[in-house]
N, C-alpha and C positions, 0 to 999 in steps of 0.2 A: 116296664111301662113308663113312658115319658111323663114327666110331671110339669104342669103349667107353672107351678111355683118355682121350678128350676129352669124355666125357659131362658135361653141366652138372650140378652137384650140386643145382640147384633142381628138376630133374625128379622126378616121383613115381617110386617104384620100379616096375619092370615092363619088359615087352618093348619098348615104344616109348619113345624118348627123343630129345632134341635135343643135338647136340654143339656145341663151341665154334666150328665153322665157319659157324654161322648168321649171315646178314646182315640179319636182321629184315625180310624182304621182305613178310611178312604172308600169304603164300600158304597155309601150313598152317592158320593161324588163320581164314582165310576159308573154306577147304574143309572143315575139320573142327574147328569151334570147341568141340565137345563134348570134345575131347581136348587141344587145344593153345591156349595163351594166351601173352600177353606178360608177362614179368617186368620190370616197370618199373625195378627197381633195377639190373639188368644190361643192360637194353635189348635182350633177345633173346627168342625164343620158347622155351617149355618144354612138356613134356608134363605136364599136371596131372591127368589121368584116363586110365586104361587101357581100351581097348575090351574088351567081353566077348562080345557076340553076334556071329554071323557077319556081320550087316549093319554093325555097328560096326567089326569087323575090316576089312571091305572099305573102309570110309570112311577109316580110319586108314592103311591101305595105299595108298590112292589119294593121300592127302596126302604120304606118304613118297615115292612114285614121282614125284610132281610137284615135289618140292623141287628148285629150280635148283642148289643147292650140295650136294645129297645129305647134308644135315646131320641128317636124321631116321634113326635106327637102329631096327631090329627084331631083337631078339635071340631072338625066338621061332622056333619051327619054321616051315617053309614052309607056307603055307595052300593 
């Protein structure tokens, strides 16, 4: 489970974020490139845009649920 205390500062503010347990596997970037990208300076994924529409929320949530290290956090309410 992603920890807000380990949230990478490179993430955009908002409910979805990547924490320091990321292993740069590329899964979130492949599944939801609209929201996750690689920060080349730190070599890890980050959230660079927050989902807004129900379809976008579903896509970001799918990426979160598929993360093998559970590095993606969702600090929002349950959908």
